[in-house]
RODO-2510 file (C-alpha; in nm, 4 decimals, decimal comma):
residues 407
     n   res          X          Y          Z
     1     m   -11,3607    -0,2617     0,2227
     2     l   -11,4532    -0,0278    -0,0934
     3     l   -11,3670    -0,3171    -0,3190
     4     d   -11,6394    -0,5166    -0,1866
     5     r   -11,8716    -0,2585    -0,2430
     6     k   -11,7652    -0,1034    -0,5581
     7     s   -12,0672    -0,2198    -0,7660
     8     e   -12,3006    -0,0610    -0,5594
     9     i   -12,1016     0,2669    -0,5421
    10     e   -12,0646     0,2726    -0,8880
    11     s   -12,4078     0,1960    -0,9776
    12     l   -12,5227     0,4834    -0,7726
    13     i   -12,2578     0,7213    -0,9345
    14     i   -12,4060     0,6406    -1,2740
    15     e   -12,7970     0,7063    -1,1266
    16     k   -12,6869     1,0453    -0,9976
    17     y   -12,5381     1,0882    -1,3343
    18     l   -12,8584     0,9543    -1,5093
    19     n   -13,0760     1,1734    -1,3083
    20     k   -12,8674     1,4921    -1,3990
    21     e   -12,7309     1,5341    -1,0102
    22     i   -12,4020     1,5281    -1,1773
    23     n   -12,2364     1,5894    -1,5265
    24     i   -12,0361     1,3716    -1,7305
    25     i   -11,7057     1,5086    -1,5993
    26     e   -11,7830     1,4578    -1,2552
    27     k   -11,9177     1,0991    -1,3178
    28     e   -11,6037     1,0164    -1,4994
    29     m   -11,4286     1,1519    -1,2130
    30     a   -11,5809     0,9893    -0,9695
    31     i   -11,5577     0,6341    -1,1365
    32     n   -11,1780     0,6950    -1,1942
    33     i   -11,1318     0,7800    -0,8041
    34     l   -11,3305     0,4845    -0,7312
    35     l   -11,1105     0,2325    -0,9404
    36     e   -10,7852     0,4142    -0,7748
    37     c   -10,9117     0,3676    -0,4483
    38     c   -11,0195     0,0171    -0,4962
    39     y   -10,7028    -0,1247    -0,7090
    40     s   -10,4124     0,1266    -0,6257
    41     d   -10,1183    -0,0564    -0,4973
    42     n    -9,9632     0,2962    -0,4040
    43     l   -10,1459     0,3931    -0,1457
    44     d    -9,9664     0,4968     0,1914
    45     e   -10,0775     0,4287     0,5312
    46     d   -10,2908     0,7594     0,5977
    47     d   -10,4753     0,6724     0,2939
    48     k   -10,5437     0,3323     0,3497
    49     r   -10,7006     0,4271     0,7072
    50     v   -10,9221     0,6887     0,5511
    51     f   -11,0466     0,4405     0,3113
    52     r   -11,1180     0,1995     0,5755
    53     v   -11,2864     0,4395     0,7438
    54     l   -11,4942     0,5454     0,4611
    55     s   -11,5682     0,1972     0,3735
    56     e   -11,7961     0,1426     0,7084
    57     q   -11,9888     0,4650     0,5892
    58     s   -12,3346     0,4370     0,4119
    59     i   -12,3171     0,4134     0,0330
    60     e   -12,4732     0,7756    -0,0215
    61     h   -12,2226     0,9014     0,2121
    62     i   -11,9222     0,7318     0,0096
    63     v   -12,0608     0,8396    -0,3326
    64     n   -12,0916     1,1971    -0,1973
    65     w   -11,7472     1,1882    -0,0757
    66     i   -11,6034     1,0605    -0,4046
    67     i   -11,8012     1,3086    -0,5946
    68     d   -11,6676     1,6179    -0,3652
    69     f   -11,3223     1,4733    -0,3930
    70     g   -11,3327     1,4718    -0,7812
    71     r   -11,4872     1,8601    -0,7886
    72     d   -11,1778     1,9554    -0,5667
    73     e   -10,9284     1,7785    -0,8023
    74     y   -11,1133     1,9345    -1,1198
    75     n   -11,0631     2,2887    -0,9603
    76     s   -10,7273     2,2226    -0,8031
    77     h   -10,4718     2,4998    -0,8845
    78     d   -10,1833     2,2801    -0,8979
    79     i    -9,9847     2,2523    -1,2300
    80     p    -9,7238     2,0147    -1,2389
    81     r    -9,3788     2,1200    -1,4082
    82     c    -9,2145     1,9476    -1,6866
    83     s    -8,9878     1,9615    -1,9925
    84     t    -9,0957     2,0401    -2,3616
    85     k    -8,9886     1,6658    -2,4239
    86     e    -9,1667     1,5281    -2,1545
    87     g    -9,4707     1,7272    -2,2430
    88     i    -9,4595     1,6058    -2,6094
    89     e    -9,4347     1,2471    -2,4792
    90     f    -9,7266     1,3154    -2,2638
    91     l    -9,9416     1,4542    -2,5349
    92     l    -9,8512     1,1628    -2,7652
    93     s    -9,9045     0,8770    -2,5326
    94     f   -10,2041     1,0487    -2,4192
    95     i   -10,3711     1,0612    -2,7520
    96     l   -10,2474     0,7355    -2,9060
    97     a   -10,2535     0,4975    -2,5904
    98     q   -10,5186     0,6643    -2,3636
    99     r   -10,7110     0,4270    -2,1758
   100     e   -11,0228     0,6500    -2,0734
   101     k   -11,3614     0,5935    -2,2282
   102     y   -11,3851     0,9861    -2,3238
   103     l   -11,1735     1,2473    -2,4285
   104     y   -11,2870     1,6254    -2,2805
   105     v   -11,4179     1,8169    -2,5573
   106     a   -11,1099     2,0754    -2,5191
   107     i   -10,8719     1,7965    -2,6590
   108     w   -11,1171     1,7111    -2,9407
   109     f   -11,0773     2,0932    -3,0438
   110     y   -10,7249     2,0640    -3,0102
   111     i   -10,6902     1,7386    -3,2134
   112     a   -10,9026     1,9233    -3,5211
   113     t   -10,6674     2,2215    -3,5088
   114     f   -10,3471     2,0003    -3,5382
   115     v   -10,4882     1,7840    -3,8357
   116     t   -10,6963     2,0551    -4,0271
   117     v   -10,4055     2,2975    -4,0073
   118     a   -10,1874     2,0373    -4,1480
   119     v   -10,4626     1,8980    -4,4385
   120     l   -10,4903     2,2775    -4,5351
   121     h   -10,1195     2,3402    -4,5861
   122     i   -10,0702     2,0029    -4,7791
   123     v   -10,3657     2,0757    -5,0453
   124     n   -10,2846     2,4552    -5,0751
   125     s    -9,9071     2,3829    -5,1413
   126     f    -9,9785     2,1294    -5,4278
   127     e    -9,7484     2,2060    -5,7276
   128     l    -9,6478     2,0928    -6,0668
   129     p    -9,2540     2,0706    -6,0979
   130     v    -9,1450     2,1965    -6,4272
   131     s    -8,7582     2,1821    -6,3627
   132     l    -8,5170     2,1012    -6,0267
   133     f    -8,5721     2,4140    -5,8873
   134     k    -8,8859     2,5530    -6,0293
   135     s    -9,2693     2,4717    -6,0019
   136     y    -9,6085     2,6027    -6,0564
   137     s    -9,9341     2,5998    -5,8475
   138     w   -10,1370     2,3060    -5,9154
   139     y   -10,4436     2,5259    -5,9410
   140     a   -10,5060     2,8406    -6,1824
   141     g   -10,7951     3,0972    -6,2641
   142     v   -11,1234     3,0406    -6,0649
   143     q   -11,0233     2,7149    -5,9159
   144     d   -10,7102     2,8809    -5,7818
   145     a   -10,9384     3,1289    -5,6212
   146     l   -11,1590     2,9069    -5,4767
   147     v   -10,8803     2,6801    -5,3176
   148     q   -10,7010     2,9752    -5,1945
   149     w   -11,0290     3,0987    -5,0072
   150     w   -11,1001     2,7138    -4,8665
   151     y   -10,7549     2,7668    -4,7144
   152     g   -10,7814     3,1312    -4,6084
   153     h   -11,1043     3,0867    -4,4412
   154     n   -11,0270     2,7532    -4,2865
   155     a   -10,6853     2,8820    -4,1567
   156     v   -10,8974     3,1405    -3,9385
   157     a   -11,1435     2,8628    -3,8572
   158     f   -10,8744     2,6068    -3,7228
   159     f   -10,5943     2,8463    -3,6295
   160     l   -10,7940     3,1270    -3,4551
   161     t   -11,1444     2,9537    -3,3340
   162     t   -11,1113     2,5976    -3,2830
   163     p   -10,7971     2,6100    -3,0706
   164     y   -10,9501     2,8944    -2,8678
   165     l   -11,2810     2,6969    -2,8280
   166     g   -11,0614     2,4353    -2,6545
   167     i   -10,9185     2,6963    -2,4373
   168     m   -11,2369     2,8220    -2,3525
   169     y   -11,3872     2,4764    -2,2654
   170     y   -11,1110     2,4066    -2,0257
   171     f   -10,9870     2,7524    -1,8841
   172     m   -11,3575     2,9089    -1,8136
   173     p   -11,4370     2,6065    -1,5889
   174     k   -11,0971     2,6400    -1,4005
   175     a   -11,1212     2,9847    -1,3467
   176     s   -11,4642     2,9777    -1,2322
   177     g   -11,4826     2,6885    -1,0388
   178     r   -11,7722     2,5715    -1,2135
   179     p   -11,8254     2,2927    -1,4479
   180     v   -11,9061     2,3338    -1,8386
   181     y   -12,3166     2,4032    -1,8624
   182     s   -12,3481     2,1356    -2,1139
   183     y   -12,1231     1,8635    -2,1924
   184     r   -12,3728     1,7426    -2,4528
   185     l   -12,3917     2,0837    -2,6145
   186     s   -12,0005     2,1008    -2,6095
   187     i   -11,9988     1,7745    -2,8350
   188     i   -12,2604     1,8975    -3,0603
   189     h   -12,0994     2,2256    -3,0842
   190     f   -11,7700     2,0696    -3,1921
   191     w   -11,8938     1,8146    -3,4742
   192     a   -12,1161     2,0700    -3,6420
   193     l   -11,9061     2,3208    -3,6152
   194     i   -11,5773     2,1188    -3,7934
   195     f   -11,8545     2,0054    -4,0413
   196     l   -12,0046     2,2987    -4,1766
   197     y   -11,7066     2,5505    -4,1013
   198     i   -11,4683     2,3601    -4,3883
   199     w   -11,7561     2,4437    -4,6471
   200     a   -11,7945     2,8054    -4,5829
   201     g   -11,4745     2,9556    -4,7971
   202     p   -11,6522     3,0427    -5,1276
   203     h   -11,8673     3,3372    -4,9387
   204     h   -11,5252     3,5251    -5,0003
   205     l   -11,6146     3,4731    -5,3726
   206     l   -11,9523     3,6409    -5,4086
   207     y   -12,0367     3,8426    -5,7467
   208     t   -11,7060     3,6794    -5,8930
   209     a   -11,6534     3,4175    -6,1899
   210     l   -11,7031     3,1263    -5,9604
   211     p   -12,0179     2,9534    -6,0226
   212     d   -12,3511     3,0433    -5,8916
   213     w   -12,3967     2,6978    -5,7334
   214     a   -12,0447     2,7204    -5,5381
   215     q   -12,1154     3,0808    -5,4087
   216     s   -12,4625     2,9604    -5,2971
   217     l   -12,2958     2,6747    -5,1096
   218     g   -12,0665     2,8828    -4,9144
   219     t   -12,3694     3,1030    -4,8183
   220     v   -12,5810     2,8391    -4,7150
   221     f   -12,3023     2,6446    -4,4796
   222     s   -12,2162     3,0043    -4,3553
   223     v   -12,5783     3,0866    -4,2416
   224     m   -12,5806     2,7434    -4,0752
   225     l   -12,2530     2,8151    -3,9006
   226     i   -12,4849     3,0557    -3,6481
   227     a   -12,6275     2,7641    -3,4760
   228     p   -12,2957     2,5896    -3,3389
   229     s   -12,1120     2,9070    -3,2763
   230     w   -12,3825     3,0712    -3,0847
   231     g   -12,4389     2,7022    -2,9125
   232     g   -12,0635     2,7433    -2,8239
   233     m   -12,0777     3,1051    -2,6903
   234     l   -12,3732     3,0515    -2,4877
   235     n   -12,2367     2,7151    -2,3181
   236     g   -11,9489     2,9380    -2,2254
   237     l   -12,1272     3,2210    -2,0770
   238     l   -12,3918     2,9858    -1,9113
   239     t   -12,0867     2,7775    -1,7585
   240     l   -12,0677     3,1144    -1,5215
   241     r   -12,4106     3,0391    -1,4002
   242     g   -12,3983     3,0853    -1,0244
   243     a   -12,0653     3,2489    -1,0410
   244     w   -12,1517     3,6131    -1,2012
   245     d   -12,1016     3,7646    -0,8866
   246     k   -11,7290     3,6719    -0,9265
   247     v   -11,7199     3,8443    -1,2707
   248     r   -11,7059     4,1928    -1,0443
   249     d   -11,3974     4,1072    -0,8787
   250     d   -11,2237     3,8266    -1,0795
   251     v   -11,0308     4,0226    -1,3877
   252     v   -10,9627     3,6803    -1,5707
   253     l   -11,3661     3,6073    -1,5651
   254     k   -11,3911     4,0076    -1,7002
   255     f   -11,1438     3,9109    -1,9950
   256     m   -11,3092     3,5795    -2,0627
   257     v   -11,6474     3,7072    -2,0768
   258     v   -11,5693     3,9806    -2,3086
   259     a   -11,4151     3,7396    -2,5226
   260     v   -11,6600     3,5010    -2,5262
   261     t   -11,9099     3,7762    -2,6131
   262     a   -11,6696     3,9051    -2,8930
   263     y   -11,7028     3,5108    -3,0269
   264     g   -12,0639     3,5549    -3,0483
   265     m   -12,0773     3,9139    -3,1994
   266     a   -11,7939     3,7823    -3,4931
   267     t   -11,9754     3,4862    -3,5417
   268     f   -12,3496     3,6444    -3,6199
   269     e   -12,1768     3,8871    -3,8222
   270     g   -12,0014     3,6474    -4,0477
   271     p   -12,2825     3,4616    -4,1579
   272     m   -12,4938     3,7746    -4,2081
   273     l   -12,1868     3,9038    -4,4667
   274     s   -12,2523     3,6218    -4,6551
   275     l   -12,5519     3,6754    -4,7733
   276     k   -12,5345     3,8565    -5,1185
   277     n   -12,7425     4,1827    -5,0444
   278     v   -12,5606     4,2368    -4,7146
   279     n   -12,2105     4,1294    -4,9070
   280     a   -12,3000     4,3906    -5,1655
   281     i   -12,2465     4,6816    -4,9249
   282     s   -11,9471     4,5115    -4,6983
   283     h   -11,7218     4,3791    -4,9824
   284     f   -11,3979     4,5766    -5,0121
   285     t   -11,5093     4,7998    -4,7614
   286     d   -11,3634     4,8784    -4,4009
   287     w   -11,6640     4,7053    -4,2225
   288     t   -11,4477     4,3846    -4,2844
   289     i   -11,1787     4,5187    -4,1304
   290     a   -11,3971     4,5881    -3,8315
   291     h   -11,5298     4,2667    -3,8412
   292     v   -11,2111     4,0761    -3,8222
   293     h   -11,0888     4,2925    -3,5803
   294     v   -11,3512     4,2285    -3,3281
   295     g   -11,2686     3,8707    -3,3597
   296     a   -10,9001     3,9077    -3,3327
   297     l   -10,8796     4,1637    -3,0688
   298     g   -11,1842     4,0793    -2,8830
   299     w   -11,2154     3,6920    -2,8994
   300     n   -10,8417     3,5958    -2,9524
   301     g   -10,6738     3,8782    -2,7697
   302     f   -10,8834     3,8908    -2,4531
   303     m   -10,9257     3,5121    -2,4113
   304     t   -10,5174     3,4827    -2,4521
   305     f   -10,4794     3,7775    -2,1829
   306     g   -10,7241     3,6132    -1,9549
   307     i   -10,5693     3,2825    -1,9659
   308     l   -10,2547     3,4255    -1,9145
   309     y   -10,3324     3,6155    -1,5840
   310     w   -10,4651     3,2929    -1,4434
   311     l   -10,1792     3,0622    -1,5403
   312     i    -9,8723     3,2499    -1,4837
   313     p    -9,9363     3,3205    -1,1160
   314     k   -10,0463     2,9208    -1,0655
   315     m    -9,7053     2,8422    -1,2840
   316     f    -9,4756     3,0318    -1,0529
   317     r    -9,6858     2,9721    -0,7522
   318     t    -9,7689     3,3224    -0,6553
   319     k   -10,0213     3,6078    -0,6590
   320     l   -10,0881     3,8293    -0,9409
   321     y    -9,8286     4,1307    -0,9104
   322     s   -10,0972     4,3844    -0,9484
   323     n   -10,5171     4,3390    -0,9631
   324     k   -10,5165     4,7070    -1,0264
   325     m   -10,3007     4,6937    -1,3408
   326     a   -10,5081     4,4269    -1,4859
   327     n   -10,8183     4,5751    -1,4216
   328     q   -10,6811     4,8886    -1,5928
   329     h   -10,5500     4,6696    -1,8726
   330     f   -10,9054     4,5277    -1,9073
   331     w   -11,0802     4,8793    -1,9472
   332     i   -10,8107     5,0306    -2,1467
   333     g   -10,8060     4,7228    -2,3807
   334     t   -11,2066     4,7160    -2,3970
   335     l   -11,2257     5,0971    -2,4786
   336     g   -10,9517     5,0494    -2,7529
   337     i   -11,1649     4,7797    -2,9547
   338     i   -11,4820     4,9873    -2,9327
   339     l   -11,2624     5,2845    -3,0656
   340     y   -11,0987     5,0541    -3,3171
   341     a   -11,4198     4,8750    -3,4598
   342     v   -11,7028     5,1456    -3,4341
   343     p   -11,5381     5,3937    -3,6936
   344     m   -11,4483     5,1030    -3,9328
   345     y   -11,8152     4,9959    -3,9326
   346     w   -11,8934     5,3705    -3,9970
   347     a   -11,6399     5,4062    -4,2520
   348     g   -11,7330     5,0786    -4,4297
   349     f   -12,1098     5,1996    -4,4685
   350     q   -11,9695     5,5269    -4,5988
   351     q   -11,7293     5,4062    -4,8691
   352     a   -12,0324     5,1688    -5,0158
   353     e   -12,2545     5,4514    -5,0242
   354     m   -11,9946     5,6809    -5,1813
   355     w   -11,8984     5,4077    -5,4353
   356     k   -12,2311     5,3620    -5,5476
   357     q   -12,3140     5,7517    -5,6222
   358     f   -12,3212     5,8119    -5,9854
   359     t   -12,3867     6,1532    -6,1908
   360     e   -12,6594     6,2415    -6,4217
   361     s   -12,4518     6,1660    -6,7243
   362     g   -12,3517     5,8114    -6,5653
   363     q   -11,9988     5,8829    -6,4215
   364     l   -11,8968     5,7889    -6,0771
   365     k   -11,9636     6,1051    -5,8204
   366     y   -11,6631     6,0484    -5,6412
   367     q   -11,3286     5,9485    -5,7324
   368     f   -11,1818     5,6672    -5,5346
   369     l   -10,8881     5,9130    -5,3861
   370     e   -11,1798     6,1393    -5,2878
   371     t   -11,3264     5,8267    -5,0484
   372     v   -11,0123     5,7778    -4,9284
   373     t   -10,9514     6,1171    -4,7993
   374     y   -11,2947     6,1240    -4,6560
   375     m   -11,1691     5,8209    -4,4220
   376     q   -10,8976     6,0334    -4,2675
   377     p   -11,1169     6,0938    -3,9598
   378     f   -11,2076     5,7479    -3,9179
   379     y   -10,8565     5,6101    -3,9633
   380     a   -10,7133     5,8574    -3,6987
   381     m   -10,9967     5,6970    -3,4413
   382     r   -10,8856     5,3444    -3,5677
   383     a   -10,5329     5,4321    -3,4751
   384     l   -10,6272     5,5866    -3,1436
   385     g   -10,8099     5,2400    -3,0573
   386     g   -10,4911     5,0403    -3,1767
   387     l   -10,3025     5,2375    -2,9786
   388     l   -10,4984     5,1999    -2,6477
   389     y   -10,5209     4,8489    -2,7101
   390     l   -10,1530     4,8219    -2,7573
   391     s   -10,0869     5,0173    -2,4714
   392     g   -10,3212     4,7773    -2,2355
   393     a   -10,0925     4,4759    -2,3698
   394     i    -9,7745     4,6836    -2,2689
   395     l    -9,9343     4,7067    -1,9168
   396     g   -10,0364     4,3673    -1,9186
   397     v    -9,6965     4,2136    -2,0180
   398     v    -9,5359     4,4577    -1,7503
   399     n    -9,7696     4,3211    -1,4692
   400     l    -9,6889     3,9582    -1,5710
   401     f    -9,2938     3,9957    -1,5842
   402     k    -9,3260     4,1533    -1,2424
   403     t    -9,5540     3,8528    -1,1163
   404     i    -9,3107     3,6371    -1,2853
   405     a    -9,0283     3,8109    -1,0643
   406     k    -9,2339     3,8029    -0,7751
   407     g    -9,2655     3,3840    -0,7910
***
């Protein structure tokens, strides 16, 4: 019986993990399957017959079978249906009473999202009551500005970044059929990101009344953010090692690759914009608009589309209605992002240069209204890019609704 050889099997699984033949997820799944095989009382006669034959094989053969079975389970596309109430009960019981030694990194990102968004909202909402129906913010002046940008920057971090990183770490391996490139790197990515991100807010208040030490603190932590951010981006892209041939044909992976690339672009640009010499050019200009929308449209938007194209056919047990429409959506959306962002970068540089031009008498060379008028062609291109992106999204929604109707 397998139970009699359990310790030998477990030792070989761990040895394969230490020798880097399998990763931590495959190791944990293999050990869980072994325990289920040895101790489960719910096995039917067919399962017992399989395990009886399996127990007569060599230890190497048994371990390889268990690891392969675990990989098949990990890449399984069966998604159970449950009510919202059942889903909430499962989530709470999983977090509060889970018996697993490790939580997969995606769950850490989700937990950080829930906890930090709650803390941000509570701290930002502190008020002093002056009557039964009236109160004033606890903060005032420069302290209020600092708290607002601590809240604002981390709302972006923990509402638009950490949950999507959790989604990336779950769905990219699922869609590609490949395990995460480096689980250890994903853990380092998580802890470094949440520690550094929380202190980066002051970079929005450069050249203000905020004390220089606070401005410098925000800049230093913002620059350090490049390391975990790019570590996560590379971990996502390298997860596709050995599966890049699928990207040519699989629209889900196309969306995810562009999304992760946009994440890398935005998280490189953000720290650069926190440097005072760069911020002197970019601040208050449309460069900031371009920066934000590379993240919002590329990272958040395309990752959402990729997940929906993968998930909805599985949920309704059917195939995507039209791969052609999905590919059209991808290319229209990509073109829309380019036509949206590039004119805004150009406009930002132009604004910065015009605002800094002076006449010989020391007066501003261009009035503000003149700079706005000069931006009209750039705004027209931006509108075209936004319209293309919206058109692609509508095409995607139609495709998904037809997929649901087909299921």
